[in-house]
N, C-alpha and C positions, 0 to 999 in steps of 0.2 A: 035555398039557402040551406048550406051544410050547418052541421050544430057547430063547429068550429066558428064557422061565420059568424053566425047568431051571437054565437058568446062573444065575438070581436066586437063587431055593435051592439052590442050590452052593454059591455064594458064601456066603451065609449061614449055609449049614452050616460053614463053615471059619473065618467068626469066631467063634463058638460054641466051636470047638475051642480058643482061643490064651487065653494065660493072664496077657501083659502086651502093652502099650502096641506096643513094639518090633515085637512080632511078626505089628501089623497093615501095615508094609510089606515085613519079610521072608520074611514066608510065601508073596510072588507069586513069590520070585524061584525058585526052580528051577520052579516052572509055568508061567508068562507074562513072563519078563525084559524083551520088548520090547513090553510092554504099556506105553501113555503115561500116564501121572499127572497132571503139572506143565505148564500153559503159564503164562509169563510172559512179560513185557517186560522182556526184558536191556536194563539200562544201559549195557553195557560196547560192544556191540554195537550198540545202539538196533535191534535187531531182537525180533520177540516169537518165545519159543523153547516147544520144547514139550520136556520129559525124559521118556523109559522109566523103568520099573520099575528094569531096570541100574545105569542113569545117575544115579538118584537114592537108589540102596544104594552106589554107587560116593562118592558126594559124601559121607553122610551115615556114613560108614566112615571117610575122611577125618576129619571133623568129630572123629569119637569118637574117635582117635586122637592129634588133640590134645588133645583135656580130657584122654587116660591119659595125657600128658606132664605136664600140669601136677604130676600127684602127690595128687589131689584122693582123698577118701573119702567113701567110699558114704554116700547122703544127705546129701552138701554142698550149699549152694543156690547155681545159677549162675543169671543173670538177664540177660534177654532186651529191649532198649528195639527193636524192628524192626519195620517194616511188614508185609505181609502180603506173602511171597513166599517165593522157595524156600528162601532165608538163615533165616528163620524156620522153617521145616519140619528143616533141618539141621543147625540148632541144638537144638530142639525132641527131635527122634529121638534123632539124637545122642547129648545129657547123660542120657536113659532108658536110653540101649544101657547106657550106665556106671554106670547104678545112682543116678546124681545125681537132684537134685530140679531143676526150672524152676521159675523163680519170673516168668513175664511179667510187664512194667510196662505201662500201657496208654498207647499213642504221644501221644496226646492231653492228656496227664494234667502237670501242672505238675514243674517240677524241684524242688521243695520235698516234694511226695510221693513224687514216686520215693527221693529219697532218706532219705523216710523211712522206703518198704518196704523200698531194701537193707539199711538200719542193721536192721530189725524180723525180718527174715528171717537175717540173716547173710549175705549172700550174697557169695559170694568172689570171683564172678567177672563181668564184662557184657559185652554183646554189643550193640551198635547200631551204626546206619548212618553216626550225622554226628559231627563232631571236637564240633562246637557244643554238641548234646546231650549230651555227656558233661562240658564246661566248663562248664554253665550248671547240672547236678547239682551237678557238684563246689564250686561257687562257696555252695552253701550251706552247707556245713558239711563238720565231718572224718564219713571213711567210712571205720575202723578195719580191718574185715573183709575191705574188696576189696584182692585181690591181683593181679588182670589186667584190663585194659580192653581190648577189640578193637574197631577200627573198621573196617566192610564196604566203605565205600565212597571210601574216601579213602588212597590210600597218604602216609600219616603213617611218618613215617621211628619206630622203636621206642626209644623213651626211659623212662629213672626215674624216678618221681618219689616216694623215700622208699623203700617196702616194695614200692608199686607200680610195675607194670609198663605202661605203655600203647604199641598194639602194631597195626598193620592186618594183616588177617584174612589175608594172602597168607603173611605171613612167620610167625605162630600156628600154620596149617596147615603149615605144610612144616618146625616143630619135631617134629610129631610121627608124621612119615610113617613112622619103622620103630619106633614105640612097637607094643606086644602090649594089646588089649583087655583088662579087666578080665573079673570075672565080673557077668554080669548082672544084673537086676533080679527080686523076687520079686513075686509079688503081692500081698504086702502092703505093700512099698513104697509110701513115698508119691512119685507120678506127677509131681505141680504144689504149689505155693504160691499157691493165687490171689487176691488179694486182694478185697476187695469195694470198691466203692466210698464206698460208705454217702452217703446224705443228710446225716447229723450224725456229728459224732466221728470219729477215725481210723478207716483202713481195717484191717478185722480180714481175716490171711492164713487162708484156707479150707485145709484138708490134706485134697487126694484120693489115694486108692491106686489104684493099677493097677485093681484088682480091680471100686473104685468107678467110673469111668470108664468099662469095660467091661461091669460090672453096666446101665450105663447107655444102652449102644448096645443091647447083648441085648434088654431094654426096649423099646428104639424099635425094634426088627425086630418086634419082637409085633403093632407096629400099622403102620409103614412099614416097605417094605423098595424103595428103589429100582434100577432096572435098571443095568446093567453097562454101557449103553451111554450113562446121562444125566451129560450135563456139568455142573457146580456150579458156580458161581461165587461167590468168596471177597471180600467188598468189610469187613461188619464184622472191625472186629479180634480178632485173635488172642490179645488176652489177656483176653477175654470166652470163660466157657467156653461158652457157647451155640455160639461160631462154633469152639470146638476141638472138644469132642465130638461134633459133626454134620459142618459141611464138610470138615475136615481128618481126624478118627479114622474115621468113620463110609465118609466117602466114600473112602477109603485102603482099608481093610478088604474093598469091596467094589469095588474096583479101578476107581474114574469116573475120569475124568475133571475135573481142576480146574483153575479157571482163575482166575490170580491180580486183581484190580481194579489200576493204577497209584496210582492217587489216589482219592480222592473227588469231586474237580473233574471226573474224567474217567469217571465212572461211566457216565454212557448212550454212552459213545462206547467203553469197554472191555465193555459187553455186547452191542454189536451186532458186533463183534471173535469176542467167545466165544461168543455166541450160546448163552445157557445155557437148561437146558432145567430146572435146579430149584437154589436160592438162598436162604438163611435172611436174614430182614429184621426191620426194627424199623418199627413204627408211624409212625413219625417220617419215613422214606421214601416212603413209601405217603399220607402227607399234604403235602409238599412237592409231590409228582407231580401230585396229584389239585388242589393250588391253582392248576398249573402250566396244568392242563389246564382247569379253569374261568378261566382268565386268558387263553387264547387263544378261548375260545367264549363270553367275552364282548361283543367287536363282531359276531358272526355274526348272520345272519338267524333268523327264528322258527325256519323248518323246520331247519336245522341243530338247533336247540333240541330240535326236535320230536323229529327220526331221535336224537341221541344218548340224549336220553333213553329215548325206544324201545327202542333197543338194547339198553340197559340194563335196563329191565324183561321185556323176552322173555327175553334170558337169565338173568336172576337167575329166573323162572318155570323155566325148563329146568332150572336148576341145581335149586332147591327139588323137584322132582320126581324128578329123579336121586338125591337124597339122603333122598328123604321128609317133608321138610318141608313147611308149608301154603303152597299157593297163594295168592298174594293175588290177589282178583277182579278181571277187569280189561275191560273193552269188548271191547278188543283183540287178548284171550286165544285167540279163535276163527283168529286168522288165524297165530299160534307157528309150526304145522308149516310154513307156505309161508315166511315172513318172516325168520325165527331164521336160517337158516343165509344168507342175506343181508344181513342187518343187523351178523352177524357180522366177516364178509370186511369189509362197506364202514364199518363205524364202528369194531368193536371189534378189527380185525386195525393198525390205526394205534394202537392202546395198547397191544397184547402188542408192536407195534415199540419201543416204547421200551426193552422189558426182552428186545433183542434177536431176536424174532418170534416164536419155540419154546418159552416157555418153558411148564412145563406144572403147577409146584408153587411156591408161594413161602411158603416156615413161617416165620410170624411171632411174634416171641419179645419179650421182655422189658418191654412194657405191653401194656393191651388195645387194641386196635383200635377206631375208631369202628366202628358199626354200617350207616352211612351210606356210608361208605367201602368198606366189604367188599365191600357190595352194589353198586357202582359196577363195580369192578374186576371184580369173580366175576361179573357180566353183562355183563362185555365180554373176559372167557374167560381173566383172571389170576387162576386157583384159588388162594385164599389158604387155608391151614390154620393157624388159631392153635394155637399150644402155651402150654403153661406151667411155668415152672421156678424154679432157684433155685440159685447155685452151692452153696448148700450141700447140695444133691443133684446133683451131677454136669453137668451140672443139670436134664435136662427130668425133666418129672414126667408131664405127660399133654399129649398132642397128639390132634388132630380127623384121625380113620385116613381116606388115599386116596376109599376108598370108601362113607365115613360122615362126612360133613364139614357141623356144624353150625357157622355162623360166633358164635353168639350165645353159644359155647361155649368154653374151651379142651380140649375132646376127655375122651376118659376118660384114666383111671392106666394106666401101664406095666402091661404083664403080672407084671411079677417083683415088685410091690411093693402094700402095703396104704397106704390113705387114712384117714380117717375127720373126722368136725367135731367137735373139742372147746368149751371156755366159748368164750360170743362168737361161735359160728360159726367159731372157726379151723380152718383147714383144714391136718393132721397129717397127717406121711408118716413111715412106716416100711417098711427095706428093704434090700437092699445096694447100692446108689446113692448112701446119706450118706456124710459128710464123717468122719473121724475125729475133727475137731474144730476148735478155731480155735488155732493159734500161739500157742502160750506162751501162753493165756488160758482158760485153765480155766472160772473163770467162768464166762466168758461163754458160752463151750461148755455147760454146766451150764444156764444160761438160757433154753439157744434146742434142746436133745434131754434128754427127759426118763430120769427112772432106767430105764424099760423102752424105751426107742430110741427115741421115735417125736419126728420132727422138726418143730416148731411154727414154721410158716409166717411167723407175722404175718398174712395174708392172709386175713378172709373170703370164706365160699365157700359155694354149694348145690351136694348131689352130687344130682343127679336120678335117678332108678327104674333109663335104662338107662343110668348109671353115668359121662354128661356132665358133668362139675363146671362152675358159672359162677363165677367171682373178681367178688367186688362189694366191694374195695378193702382197701386196708389199713388194718390195725384203730389203727395209728397216726395215719392221716392222714384219719382221719372226725371229720368236723369237728360238734361239740355247740355250738347257740347257748343262747343264754341261756333259753330256752324248753325247751330242753332235747329239741328236737329232735336226729337224727343224718342228715349226710348224707354219706356218702361221695364224694368231691369228682372221682375221677378219670370217671366217667363224664358227670356235669357236664359238665366241662370240654370231654370229646371233643363233646358234642355241640355246643358253642358253637364248636367247633374246626374244624366241617364247613362253617361259612359261610370262606368266603375273604377276608373282611375281618379274620377276628381268626386269628393264628399263631402265638400261643400264651395261654393261660387257664389262673387261676390261682385258684379260689372263694374265699373268705376269709368268716370269720362266728364263730371260736370264741370262744365267750361274749359274742357278740355277739345282739343282736335279731333280723337276717334276715342271709340272705344276701348278698354282694356279691361282686364281678369285679373281678380285674387281668388287663386285656387289650393285648399287643401285636399292634399290626395291621400287616399288610402294606402296605407304602407306596404298590406299584401301585393296590390296591384304594381303599386308606382316599383317596386320589385321586380316583377316579373315586366313592365316598361324598359326599365334602365339598362338589364340586362340583354335585352332585343335589341336595345342600343347598341351594345358592345361597354356597355357602362357597370362601374362598379358602385352600386344603391346606397354601401357606407359611406363614401368616400366625402370628404369634406366638401362644403360650398358644392356638391350636388345638384343639387337642386337651381342654381343659380349658371348650371354649365349650360352654355350657349346652344349646342346640340342636344338636349333634353327640353330646356325649354322650347326650341324650335320644333321638333315633333310634340310637342303637347302642344303650341300652339296651331299646329298642324291639325290638331284631330278635333280643337275647339272648334276649328274656323267650317268643320267638315258637319258636324253638331248642329252651326247655326246656320249652314248653307239655305235654309225656308227664313231666314231673317232678312232686311234690308239691308244692302251691304254697308250703309252707314252703321247698324248696331249689328256687326260681325266684331269680332273683338279685333285688336290690330298688336296687341301684346298680350303678356299673360306673366304673372308671377307667382311662383309655386313656393307654397307655404306646408309644414311639417305638423306644425300645434293646431287641432282643433278648436272651432271655438263651441263655445260652452257654456253655462247658464256660471258658474261657477268662476270663470276667468271673463265672464263680463261681458262675453261679445254675444250672447241668445239674451233672450227674456225669457222667462217663467213657461210662455207660451212655443219659444222654440224658434223665434223671429229674431234674423239678425239686425243688430243694435249697430244699425249701418255707420252711422255719427261715429259711435264708439271705435268699429274694426277700422275707417279711415286716419283718425288723429292715430289710434297702435300702428296702422303701414303707413304714417306718410311719407317718411323715406323709403318705402318701397312703389309706391304710388309717385312719388316724385320721380324716381329712376324710369317709370315704366313710361315715360312720357320723356326720358332724354336718353335713351336708348331705344329706338323704335325699332321693332323690326317687323314691317310690311309684310 
């Protein structure tokens, strides 16, 4: 065993002995106090800064003493509305150290939704980085449980507003300097109250214990163990359990360095600075990068297109051979041993440089990833490993192994859980990773967890003989046409979104005679598309032009050619306004709010079935 492998196994063994989440940090203090843990841009010094274990422990202890000085009771809820960074880590670790329950708010959520979560959870404390964020929440209505609001990035004056104290972080931290710490948490204590972003209805608070989250980490360790030298990159919000459990808790336990993204607009700049080897992501990020790559390729010569496609194909064949997957036949495959390295260096490296140049693993979760997009990135040396989970399971349920990656699946289940298929092929999960239930919602809890302890995921799946799981779609989202055909929309939508012309797609057809689609077009690609048709892309009602729609539908049908005939869209409505979190069409985890979109575009959908284009 190499020294690196020995260290990796030693670190993993240490994690297996831990009982609560704060120990993921503090167990390093005696053994490796100077080990670097976090790299972030310090807004005060305007420089990138790296903190070691000792420095992080000192900061966390200072925050914990400030919590202790508030006189809170074990189990009290404390809320965070912060961007990813060292303050978010200090808040979370300190709250857990004091046996409090963190309630992470979505940084891009609406003020009304944040206020609802604060009231529903009964949070007594809120920390956020900007005064304006707090004011927007406060304006939505009364928040009777809150006792203290702390602003981290602005030196505001400490004031009292009724029973509530509004102050800045420096003042709040100074008040607890001499306060002794309370007794720490137990494994069965709540480690988080994470509100699901739900595509319909009010969000529900998922109760996760220290034991459940640690069990999820232990289960992931049975499939994927990072190297201690790995550098992780954190850009997905820490309010999402996927990012919390993996990039935050798991990387911390392994003693890996984590670099924090300043903001999503600086994503590529920060990846070049941090140069990560591992990161968590969601399909939307790959879709955006994929579209930009094709935008840059569009004006290039046929030779450049040929080289790009050859690099993808050769790299994909190499990947398939390494992972025991069928290798697609090709007239050029005999050249693979001679050209794959050259193509990887000349073509693949330019794409890998987008991720900082040395990425070795990207774990994709949250939604299914298009097969064509996965093939492109993997073929060019960006190894994507799909996983699957849900907040109610802490969240990881399955993931592809480093040495056995099947991109058409979400991998195999964690080693410490059981899975099975229930009615209607619903994937069901049982094990120590499951939530304790929904906060103050016993009926909702009973609706998803059976009496004998199985969590009903709401997803249809196949479980193959080798253990790999394929998710077919959300049961509630499956479209049933008036002819009785059933179509899971996600796969169809992803197939269409492979074309850079179509930025976002939602299939419709419930109780209708056939499938149709709403498609948000990419402005740049649409301009090219319209001009190729001899049309003015700026003309009024250009998106309703019959020839434009017919040509777009022709492309959609070609993209959906591998689907059953009844699943191929027979009409399309082109749209220009993107679906976003801000306009209420996407959840904070970037899932389509289908009911909201159907309501918003009710007239457009009706037109799809009154003006048929077969």
